[in-house]
N, CA, C and O atoms as a GROMACS GRO file, in nm:
protein
  504
    1MET      N    1   4.329   6.566 -15.793
    1MET     CA    2   4.390   6.460 -15.718
    1MET      C    3   4.499   6.513 -15.627
    1MET      O    4   4.515   6.469 -15.513
    2ARG      N    5   4.573   6.605 -15.679
    2ARG     CA    6   4.682   6.659 -15.603
    2ARG      C    7   4.633   6.724 -15.474
    2ARG      O    8   4.695   6.705 -15.369
    3SER      N    9   4.523   6.800 -15.477
    3SER     CA   10   4.472   6.866 -15.358
    3SER      C   11   4.418   6.765 -15.256
    3SER      O   12   4.433   6.787 -15.136
    4SER      N   13   4.356   6.657 -15.301
    4SER     CA   14   4.307   6.557 -15.206
    4SER      C   15   4.424   6.484 -15.141
    4SER      O   16   4.413   6.446 -15.024
    5ALA      N   17   4.531   6.463 -15.210
    5ALA     CA   18   4.648   6.398 -15.150
    5ALA      C   19   4.712   6.491 -15.048
    5ALA      O   20   4.756   6.446 -14.942
    6LEU      N   21   4.716   6.618 -15.079
    6LEU     CA   22   4.772   6.716 -14.986
    6LEU      C   23   4.687   6.723 -14.859
    6LEU      O   24   4.740   6.731 -14.748
    7LEU      N   25   4.555   6.721 -14.876
    7LEU     CA   26   4.465   6.722 -14.760
    7LEU      C   27   4.487   6.600 -14.673
    7LEU      O   28   4.489   6.611 -14.550
    8ALA      N   29   4.504   6.484 -14.734
    8ALA     CA   30   4.525   6.360 -14.657
    8ALA      C   31   4.655   6.368 -14.578
    8ALA      O   32   4.660   6.324 -14.463
    9VAL      N   33   4.762   6.423 -14.638
    9VAL     CA   34   4.889   6.435 -14.570
    9VAL      C   35   4.878   6.532 -14.453
    9VAL      O   36   4.931   6.506 -14.345
   10LEU      N   37   4.809   6.645 -14.474
   10LEU     CA   38   4.792   6.744 -14.368
   10LEU      C   39   4.709   6.686 -14.252
   10LEU      O   40   4.744   6.704 -14.136
   11ALA      N   41   4.601   6.617 -14.285
   11ALA     CA   42   4.516   6.558 -14.182
   11ALA      C   43   4.593   6.452 -14.104
   11ALA      O   44   4.582   6.447 -13.982
   12GLY      N   45   4.669   6.369 -14.171
   12GLY     CA   46   4.750   6.267 -14.105
   12GLY      C   47   4.853   6.331 -14.014
   12GLY      O   48   4.880   6.279 -13.905
   13GLY      N   49   4.912   6.442 -14.056
   13GLY     CA   50   5.011   6.512 -13.974
   13GLY      C   51   4.948   6.569 -13.849
   13GLY      O   52   5.008   6.564 -13.741
   14LEU      N   53   4.828   6.624 -13.861
   14LEU     CA   54   4.759   6.677 -13.743
   14LEU      C   55   4.727   6.566 -13.644
   14LEU      O   56   4.743   6.585 -13.523
   15LEU      N   57   4.683   6.450 -13.693
   15LEU     CA   58   4.653   6.338 -13.604
   15LEU      C   59   4.779   6.291 -13.532
   15LEU      O   60   4.775   6.263 -13.412
   16LEU      N   61   4.890   6.282 -13.604
   16LEU     CA   62   5.014   6.240 -13.541
   16LEU      C   63   5.060   6.340 -13.437
   16LEU      O   64   5.110   6.300 -13.332
   17ALA      N   65   5.044   6.469 -13.464
   17ALA     CA   66   5.084   6.571 -13.368
   17ALA      C   67   5.000   6.562 -13.242
   17ALA      O   68   5.051   6.576 -13.131
   18ALA      N   69   4.870   6.538 -13.259
   18ALA     CA   70   4.781   6.528 -13.144
   18ALA      C   71   4.812   6.404 -13.061
   18ALA      O   72   4.806   6.408 -12.938
   19CYS      N   73   4.845   6.296 -13.127
   19CYS     CA   74   4.875   6.172 -13.055
   19CYS      C   75   5.013   6.174 -12.993
   19CYS      O   76   5.041   6.096 -12.902
   20GLY      N   77   5.100   6.261 -13.041
   20GLY     CA   78   5.237   6.263 -12.993
   20GLY      C   79   5.253   6.334 -12.860
   20GLY      O   80   5.362   6.328 -12.802
   21GLU      N   81   5.150   6.402 -12.809
   21GLU     CA   82   5.162   6.471 -12.681
   21GLU      C   83   5.168   6.370 -12.567
   21GLU      O   84   5.096   6.270 -12.567
   22SER      N   85   5.253   6.395 -12.475
   22SER     CA   86   5.262   6.304 -12.361
   22SER      C   87   5.159   6.344 -12.256
   22SER      O   88   5.132   6.463 -12.239
   23PRO      N   89   5.102   6.247 -12.187
   23PRO     CA   90   5.006   6.280 -12.082
   23PRO      C   91   5.070   6.366 -11.975
   23PRO      O   92   5.184   6.344 -11.934
   24GLY      N   93   4.994   6.464 -11.931
   24GLY     CA   94   5.043   6.551 -11.826
   24GLY      C   95   5.136   6.660 -11.875
   24GLY      O   96   5.192   6.734 -11.794
   25SER      N   97   5.153   6.672 -12.007
   25SER     CA   98   5.242   6.775 -12.058
   25SER      C   99   5.180   6.913 -12.049
   25SER      O  100   5.249   7.014 -12.065
   26GLY      N  101   5.050   6.918 -12.022
   26GLY     CA  102   4.982   7.047 -12.011
   26GLY      C  103   4.920   7.092 -12.141
   26GLY      O  104   4.833   7.179 -12.140
   27VAL      N  105   4.962   7.036 -12.252
   27VAL     CA  106   4.908   7.072 -12.381
   27VAL      C  107   4.793   6.980 -12.414
   27VAL      O  108   4.811   6.859 -12.425
   28GLY      N  109   4.674   7.037 -12.430
   28GLY     CA  110   4.558   6.958 -12.466
   28GLY      C  111   4.502   6.874 -12.352
   28GLY      O  112   4.417   6.788 -12.375
   29THR      N  113   4.547   6.897 -12.230
   29THR     CA  114   4.494   6.820 -12.117
   29THR      C  115   4.398   6.905 -12.037
   29THR      O  116   4.402   7.028 -12.043
   30GLN      N  117   4.311   6.839 -11.963
   30GLN     CA  118   4.216   6.908 -11.877
   30GLN      C  119   4.288   6.959 -11.753
   30GLN      O  120   4.382   6.895 -11.706
   31PRO      N  121   4.246   7.074 -11.700
   31PRO     CA  122   4.306   7.120 -11.573
   31PRO      C  123   4.266   7.026 -11.461
   31PRO      O  124   4.159   6.965 -11.468
   32PRO      N  125   4.350   7.012 -11.360
   32PRO     CA  126   4.315   6.920 -11.250
   32PRO      C  127   4.187   6.965 -11.181
   32PRO      O  128   4.164   7.084 -11.161
   33GLN      N  129   4.104   6.868 -11.147
   33GLN     CA  130   3.977   6.896 -11.080
   33GLN      C  131   3.998   6.894 -10.929
   33GLN      O  132   4.080   6.818 -10.878
   34ALA      N  133   3.924   6.978 -10.858
   34ALA     CA  134   3.930   6.979 -10.712
   34ALA      C  135   3.872   6.849 -10.659
   34ALA      O  136   3.767   6.804 -10.705
   35VAL      N  137   3.939   6.789 -10.565
   35VAL     CA  138   3.892   6.666 -10.502
   35VAL      C  139   3.791   6.705 -10.395
   35VAL      O  140   3.822   6.786 -10.309
   36PRO      N  141   3.666   6.647 -10.399
   36PRO     CA  142   3.567   6.682 -10.298
   36PRO      C  143   3.615   6.643 -10.158
   36PRO      O  144   3.680   6.540 -10.140
   37THR      N  145   3.582   6.726 -10.062
   37THR     CA  146   3.620   6.700  -9.924
   37THR      C  147   3.526   6.594  -9.867
   37THR      O  148   3.404   6.606  -9.880
   38VAL      N  149   3.581   6.493  -9.805
   38VAL     CA  150   3.503   6.387  -9.742
   38VAL      C  151   3.520   6.400  -9.591
   38VAL      O  152   3.632   6.407  -9.541
   39VAL      N  153   3.406   6.404  -9.520
   39VAL     CA  154   3.412   6.412  -9.374
   39VAL      C  155   3.454   6.276  -9.321
   39VAL      O  156   3.395   6.174  -9.356
   40ASP      N  157   3.556   6.274  -9.238
   40ASP     CA  158   3.603   6.151  -9.176
   40ASP      C  159   3.496   6.100  -9.080
   40ASP      O  160   3.463   6.166  -8.982
   41ALA      N  161   3.442   5.982  -9.111
   41ALA     CA  162   3.333   5.927  -9.029
   41ALA      C  163   3.378   5.903  -8.885
   41ALA      O  164   3.295   5.904  -8.794
   42ALA      N  165   3.507   5.882  -8.864
   42ALA     CA  166   3.556   5.855  -8.729
   42ALA      C  167   3.586   5.982  -8.652
   42ALA      O  168   3.612   5.976  -8.532
   43ALA      N  169   3.585   6.097  -8.717
   43ALA     CA  170   3.615   6.222  -8.648
   43ALA      C  171   3.495   6.266  -8.565
   43ALA      O  172   3.380   6.256  -8.608
   44ALA      N  173   3.523   6.315  -8.445
   44ALA     CA  174   3.416   6.365  -8.359
   44ALA      C  175   3.356   6.490  -8.422
   44ALA      O  176   3.428   6.579  -8.466
   45GLN      N  177   3.224   6.496  -8.424
   45GLN     CA  178   3.153   6.609  -8.483
   45GLN      C  179   3.062   6.671  -8.378
   45GLN      O  180   3.006   6.599  -8.295
   46PRO      N  181   3.047   6.804  -8.378
   46PRO     CA  182   2.956   6.866  -8.282
   46PRO      C  183   2.817   6.803  -8.294
   46PRO      O  184   2.770   6.776  -8.405
   47HIS      N  185   2.753   6.780  -8.181
   47HIS     CA  186   2.622   6.714  -8.182
   47HIS      C  187   2.538   6.765  -8.067
   47HIS      O  188   2.586   6.784  -7.955
   48GLN      N  189   2.410   6.787  -8.096
   48GLN     CA  190   2.314   6.828  -7.995
   48GLN      C  191   2.227   6.707  -7.964
   48GLN      O  192   2.153   6.659  -8.050
   49LEU      N  193   2.235   6.658  -7.841
   49LEU     CA  194   2.163   6.539  -7.799
   49LEU      C  195   2.036   6.579  -7.724
   49LEU      O  196   2.042   6.653  -7.626
   50TYR      N  197   1.922   6.530  -7.769
   50TYR     CA  198   1.794   6.555  -7.701
   50TYR      C  199   1.789   6.468  -7.576
   50TYR      O  200   1.802   6.346  -7.586
   51THR      N  201   1.772   6.529  -7.461
   51THR     CA  202   1.780   6.456  -7.333
   51THR      C  203   1.656   6.472  -7.246
   51THR      O  204   1.652   6.418  -7.135
   52HIS      N  205   1.554   6.544  -7.292
   52HIS     CA  206   1.439   6.575  -7.208
   52HIS      C  207   1.376   6.452  -7.144
   52HIS      O  208   1.330   6.459  -7.030
   53CYS      N  209   1.372   6.341  -7.213
   53CYS     CA  210   1.313   6.217  -7.160
   53CYS      C  211   1.420   6.120  -7.113
   53CYS      O  212   1.392   6.001  -7.097
   54GLY      N  213   1.540   6.167  -7.092
   54GLY     CA  214   1.653   6.081  -7.062
   54GLY      C  215   1.737   6.065  -7.188
   54GLY      O  216   1.700   6.115  -7.294
   55VAL      N  217   1.846   5.998  -7.176
   55VAL     CA  218   1.932   5.973  -7.293
   55VAL      C  219   1.889   5.840  -7.353
   55VAL      O  220   1.923   5.734  -7.302
   56GLN      N  221   1.812   5.849  -7.464
   56GLN     CA  222   1.755   5.728  -7.523
   56GLN      C  223   1.807   5.702  -7.663
   56GLN      O  224   1.855   5.592  -7.693
   57TRP      N  225   1.797   5.802  -7.750
   57TRP     CA  226   1.836   5.783  -7.889
   57TRP      C  227   1.871   5.918  -7.949
   57TRP      O  228   1.845   6.023  -7.891
   58THR      N  229   1.931   5.912  -8.067
   58THR     CA  230   1.964   6.033  -8.141
   58THR      C  231   1.973   5.999  -8.288
   58THR      O  232   1.983   5.882  -8.325
   59GLU      N  233   1.971   6.099  -8.371
   59GLU     CA  234   1.994   6.080  -8.514
   59GLU      C  235   2.131   6.137  -8.545
   59GLU      O  236   2.164   6.249  -8.506
   60PHE      N  237   2.211   6.059  -8.616
   60PHE     CA  238   2.347   6.099  -8.650
   60PHE      C  239   2.385   6.037  -8.783
   60PHE      O  240   2.364   5.917  -8.804
   61GLN      N  241   2.440   6.115  -8.872
   61GLN     CA  242   2.482   6.072  -9.004
   61GLN      C  243   2.370   6.000  -9.078
   61GLN      O  244   2.393   5.900  -9.147
   62GLY      N  245   2.249   6.052  -9.062
   62GLY     CA  246   2.135   6.004  -9.139
   62GLY      C  247   2.068   5.877  -9.088
   62GLY      O  248   1.985   5.820  -9.159
   63LYS      N  249   2.102   5.832  -8.966
   63LYS     CA  250   2.031   5.715  -8.914
   63LYS      C  251   2.013   5.727  -8.764
   63LYS      O  252   2.077   5.808  -8.698
   64ALA      N  253   1.923   5.643  -8.711
   64ALA     CA  254   1.893   5.644  -8.568
   64ALA      C  255   1.997   5.562  -8.493
   64ALA      O  256   2.039   5.455  -8.538
   65TRP      N  257   2.036   5.615  -8.376
   65TRP     CA  258   2.129   5.548  -8.286
   65TRP      C  259   2.063   5.540  -8.148
   65TRP      O  260   1.996   5.634  -8.106
   66TYR      N  261   2.082   5.428  -8.079
   66TYR     CA  262   2.016   5.404  -7.951
   66TYR      C  263   2.122   5.394  -7.841
   66TYR      O  264   2.221   5.322  -7.854
   67ALA      N  265   2.098   5.467  -7.730
   67ALA     CA  266   2.189   5.460  -7.616
   67ALA      C  267   2.190   5.318  -7.563
   67ALA      O  268   2.084   5.257  -7.547
   68ASP      N  269   2.308   5.266  -7.535
   68ASP     CA  270   2.322   5.129  -7.487
   68ASP      C  271   2.410   5.126  -7.363
   68ASP      O  272   2.532   5.117  -7.374
   69PRO      N  273   2.347   5.134  -7.244
   69PRO     CA  274   2.203   5.132  -7.214
   69PRO      C  275   2.145   5.273  -7.214
   69PRO      O  276   2.219   5.371  -7.205
   70PRO      N  277   2.010   5.284  -7.224
   70PRO     CA  278   1.946   5.414  -7.208
   70PRO      C  279   1.974   5.468  -7.068
   70PRO      O  280   1.981   5.391  -6.972
   71LEU      N  281   1.989   5.599  -7.056
   71LEU     CA  282   2.022   5.661  -6.927
   71LEU      C  283   1.910   5.753  -6.882
   71LEU      O  284   1.852   5.825  -6.963
   72SER      N  285   1.880   5.751  -6.752
   72SER     CA  286   1.774   5.834  -6.695
   72SER      C  287   1.801   5.852  -6.546
   72SER      O  288   1.878   5.777  -6.485
   73ASP      N  289   1.737   5.953  -6.488
   73ASP     CA  290   1.746   5.972  -6.342
   73ASP      C  291   1.638   5.892  -6.269
   73ASP      O  292   1.625   5.902  -6.147
   74GLY      N  293   1.562   5.813  -6.343
   74GLY     CA  294   1.453   5.735  -6.285
   74GLY      C  295   1.318   5.805  -6.295
   74GLY      O  296   1.214   5.743  -6.272
   75SER      N  297   1.320   5.933  -6.330
   75SER     CA  298   1.195   6.009  -6.343
   75SER      C  299   1.176   6.063  -6.485
   75SER      O  300   1.100   6.156  -6.507
   76GLY      N  301   1.246   6.004  -6.581
   76GLY     CA  302   1.230   6.047  -6.720
   76GLY      C  303   1.315   6.167  -6.757
   76GLY      O  304   1.292   6.229  -6.861
   77ASN      N  305   1.411   6.200  -6.676
   77ASN     CA  306   1.503   6.310  -6.705
   77ASN      C  307   1.642   6.252  -6.730
   77ASN      O  308   1.668   6.136  -6.698
   78PRO      N  309   1.730   6.333  -6.786
   78PRO     CA  310   1.866   6.282  -6.802
   78PRO      C  311   1.935   6.271  -6.668
   78PRO      O  312   1.898   6.341  -6.573
   79PRO      N  313   2.034   6.185  -6.658
   79PRO     CA  314   2.109   6.176  -6.532
   79PRO      C  315   2.191   6.303  -6.509
   79PRO      O  316   2.210   6.382  -6.601
   80PRO      N  317   2.239   6.323  -6.386
   80PRO     CA  318   2.323   6.440  -6.359
   80PRO      C  319   2.442   6.448  -6.454
   80PRO      O  320   2.501   6.346  -6.492
   81GLY      N  321   2.475   6.570  -6.492
   81GLY     CA  322   2.587   6.592  -6.583
   81GLY      C  323   2.545   6.618  -6.726
   81GLY      O  324   2.629   6.652  -6.810
   82PHE      N  325   2.415   6.602  -6.755
   82PHE     CA  326   2.364   6.627  -6.890
   82PHE      C  327   2.270   6.748  -6.886
   82PHE      O  328   2.196   6.767  -6.790
   83GLY      N  329   2.275   6.828  -6.991
   83GLY     CA  330   2.180   6.938  -7.004
   83GLY      C  331   2.040   6.885  -7.028
   83GLY      O  332   2.023   6.771  -7.073
   84ASN      N  333   1.938   6.967  -7.000
   84ASN     CA  334   1.798   6.930  -7.021
   84ASN      C  335   1.725   7.053  -7.071
   84ASN      O  336   1.720   7.152  -6.998
   85PRO      N  337   1.668   7.054  -7.186
   85PRO     CA  338   1.622   6.944  -7.269
   85PRO      C  339   1.723   6.894  -7.372
   85PRO      O  340   1.699   6.792  -7.437
   86VAL      N  341   1.835   6.965  -7.390
   86VAL     CA  342   1.937   6.918  -7.483
   86VAL      C  343   2.075   6.928  -7.417
   86VAL      O  344   2.094   7.003  -7.321
   87ASP      N  345   2.167   6.852  -7.470
   87ASP     CA  346   2.305   6.856  -7.422
   87ASP      C  347   2.394   6.877  -7.544
   87ASP      O  348   2.376   6.814  -7.648
   88GLN      N  349   2.491   6.965  -7.529
   88GLN     CA  350   2.586   6.991  -7.637
   88GLN      C  351   2.710   6.904  -7.615
   88GLN      O  352   2.762   6.897  -7.504
   89GLY      N  353   2.756   6.839  -7.719
   89GLY     CA  354   2.875   6.757  -7.709
   89GLY      C  355   2.925   6.721  -7.847
   89GLY      O  356   2.906   6.795  -7.943
   90THR      N  357   2.989   6.605  -7.856
   90THR     CA  358   3.036   6.556  -7.985
   90THR      C  359   2.993   6.411  -8.003
   90THR      O  360   2.972   6.338  -7.906
   91MET      N  361   2.980   6.373  -8.128
   91MET     CA  362   2.939   6.236  -8.162
   91MET      C  363   3.036   6.188  -8.268
   91MET      O  364   3.078   6.263  -8.356
   92ARG      N  365   3.071   6.060  -8.258
   92ARG     CA  366   3.155   6.000  -8.361
   92ARG      C  367   3.112   5.857  -8.383
   92ARG      O  368   3.070   5.788  -8.290
   93GLN      N  369   3.123   5.813  -8.507
   93GLN     CA  370   3.092   5.675  -8.540
   93GLN      C  371   3.220   5.594  -8.521
   93GLN      O  372   3.324   5.625  -8.580
   94LEU      N  373   3.213   5.490  -8.439
   94LEU     CA  374   3.329   5.407  -8.410
   94LEU      C  375   3.344   5.290  -8.506
   94LEU      O  376   3.456   5.249  -8.538
   95SER      N  377   3.230   5.238  -8.551
   95SER     CA  378   3.228   5.126  -8.646
   95SER      C  379   3.096   5.133  -8.721
   95SER      O  380   3.019   5.227  -8.704
   96ALA      N  381   3.070   5.033  -8.802
   96ALA     CA  382   2.945   5.032  -8.879
   96ALA      C  383   2.822   5.033  -8.790
   96ALA      O  384   2.716   5.081  -8.830
   97HIS      N  385   2.834   4.978  -8.668
   97HIS     CA  386   2.717   4.964  -8.581
   97HIS      C  387   2.733   5.030  -8.445
   97HIS      O  388   2.644   5.017  -8.360
   98GLN      N  389   2.842   5.101  -8.421
   98GLN     CA  390   2.865   5.164  -8.291
   98GLN      C  391   2.906   5.310  -8.308
   98GLN      O  392   2.980   5.345  -8.400
   99ALA      N  393   2.856   5.392  -8.218
   99ALA     CA  394   2.891   5.534  -8.214
   99ALA      C  395   2.910   5.573  -8.068
   99ALA      O  396   2.876   5.497  -7.978
  100GLN      N  397   2.963   5.692  -8.047
  100GLN     CA  398   2.988   5.737  -7.910
  100GLN      C  399   2.961   5.887  -7.901
  100GLN      O  400   3.004   5.965  -7.986
  101TYR      N  401   2.888   5.924  -7.797
  101TYR     CA  402   2.860   6.064  -7.767
  101TYR      C  403   2.943   6.102  -7.646
  101TYR      O  404   2.952   6.026  -7.549
  102VAL      N  405   3.004   6.221  -7.650
  102VAL     CA  406   3.076   6.274  -7.535
  102VAL      C  407   3.015   6.409  -7.503
  102VAL      O  408   3.019   6.502  -7.584
  103SER      N  409   2.957   6.419  -7.383
  103SER     CA  410   2.893   6.542  -7.336
  103SER      C  411   2.998   6.650  -7.313
  103SER      O  412   3.116   6.620  -7.293
  104SER      N  413   2.954   6.774  -7.316
  104SER     CA  414   3.046   6.884  -7.285
  104SER      C  415   3.099   6.873  -7.142
  104SER      O  416   3.202   6.932  -7.109
  105SER      N  417   3.028   6.797  -7.057
  105SER     CA  418   3.075   6.775  -6.920
  105SER      C  419   3.168   6.654  -6.910
  105SER      O  420   3.218   6.623  -6.802
  106GLY      N  421   3.191   6.586  -7.024
  106GLY     CA  422   3.282   6.472  -7.026
  106GLY      C  423   3.215   6.336  -7.011
  106GLY      O  424   3.284   6.234  -7.015
  107LYS      N  425   3.084   6.333  -6.994
  107LYS     CA  426   3.012   6.205  -6.984
  107LYS      C  427   3.015   6.135  -7.120
  107LYS      O  428   2.993   6.198  -7.223
  108VAL      N  429   3.042   6.004  -7.120
  108VAL     CA  430   3.050   5.926  -7.243
  108VAL      C  431   2.931   5.831  -7.251
  108VAL      O  432   2.900   5.761  -7.155
  109VAL      N  433   2.864   5.829  -7.367
  109VAL     CA  434   2.748   5.742  -7.387
  109VAL      C  435   2.772   5.658  -7.512
  109VAL      O  436   2.788   5.713  -7.621
  110PRO      N  437   2.774   5.525  -7.498
  110PRO     CA  438   2.782   5.440  -7.618
  110PRO      C  439   2.646   5.431  -7.686
  110PRO      O  440   2.542   5.426  -7.620
  111PHE      N  441   2.648   5.428  -7.818
  111PHE     CA  442   2.526   5.414  -7.898
  111PHE      C  443   2.545   5.298  -7.996
  111PHE      O  444   2.656   5.273  -8.043
  112ILE      N  445   2.435   5.229  -8.026
  112ILE     CA  446   2.434   5.124  -8.128
  112ILE      C  447   2.322   5.154  -8.226
  112ILE      O  448   2.230   5.231  -8.196
  113ASP      N  449   2.329   5.093  -8.344
  113ASP     CA  450   2.229   5.125  -8.446
  113ASP      C  451   2.108   5.032  -8.446
  113ASP      O  452   2.027   5.036  -8.538
  114THR      N  453   2.095   4.949  -8.343
  114THR     CA  454   1.974   4.866  -8.326
  114THR      C  455   1.925   4.885  -8.183
  114THR      O  456   2.003   4.913  -8.092
  115LEU      N  457   1.797   4.869  -8.163
  115LEU     CA  458   1.738   4.885  -8.031
  115LEU      C  459   1.795   4.780  -7.937
  115LEU      O  460   1.788   4.661  -7.967
  116PRO      N  461   1.852   4.821  -7.823
  116PRO     CA  462   1.910   4.724  -7.730
  116PRO      C  463   1.804   4.626  -7.677
  116PRO      O  464   1.688   4.664  -7.665
  117PRO      N  465   1.842   4.503  -7.646
  117PRO     CA  466   1.746   4.407  -7.592
  117PRO      C  467   1.681   4.460  -7.466
  117PRO      O  468   1.749   4.512  -7.378
  118GLY      N  469   1.551   4.448  -7.458
  118GLY     CA  470   1.475   4.489  -7.341
  118GLY      C  471   1.442   4.637  -7.338
  118GLY      O  472   1.369   4.681  -7.248
  119ALA      N  473   1.492   4.715  -7.431
  119ALA     CA  474   1.464   4.860  -7.432
  119ALA      C  475   1.335   4.886  -7.509
  119ALA      O  476   1.303   4.815  -7.604
  120SER      N  477   1.263   4.989  -7.468
  120SER     CA  478   1.140   5.030  -7.538
  120SER      C  479   1.178   5.124  -7.651
  120SER      O  480   1.272   5.203  -7.638
  121PRO      N  481   1.104   5.115  -7.761
  121PRO     CA  482   1.130   5.209  -7.869
  121PRO      C  483   1.110   5.352  -7.819
  121PRO      O  484   1.023   5.378  -7.736
  122PRO      N  485   1.192   5.445  -7.867
  122PRO     CA  486   1.175   5.584  -7.825
  122PRO      C  487   1.036   5.636  -7.858
  122PRO      O  488   0.980   5.605  -7.964
  123GLY      N  489   0.982   5.714  -7.770
  123GLY     CA  490   0.850   5.773  -7.792
  123GLY      C  491   0.840   5.903  -7.717
  123GLY      O  492   0.940   5.955  -7.666
  124LEU      N  493   0.721   5.955  -7.711
  124LEU     CA  494   0.698   6.080  -7.638
  124LEU      C  495   0.692   6.052  -7.488
  124LEU      O  496   0.632   5.953  -7.445
  125CYS      N  497   0.752   6.138  -7.412
  125CYS     CA  498   0.741   6.124  -7.266
  125CYS      C  499   0.651   6.234  -7.214
  125CYS      O  500   0.625   6.331  -7.284
  126SER      N  501   0.604   6.218  -7.093
  126SER     CA  502   0.513   6.318  -7.038
  126SER      C  503   0.583   6.411  -6.944
  126SER      O  504   0.520   6.502  -6.889
   0.00000   0.00000   0.00000
């Protein structure tokens, strides 16, 4: 009986010691975890815009964006100031449904996440 009483006292003392630590004291606590880096959706990001058939649409942050309005030289090419077949610039999401592309030449193109009224779905050009 005496040994079981001693064991109970020792076990109770260990539990009290473990519970008596204050959070953040460093004793018995987990080391701080690194916080994952989140890309700011509003920050401009390098973007390569396909322009061979004019400025029509692009994929950015995992979804399709449509130029509003689509831009062309009238012959299925991008307007002056854009590279062909691609243009290097930056893209940023402005809101849930709007984004903006800025060409390396400074041309600004608004994009929306739905096909603009009267615009044809993007396809292959000749």
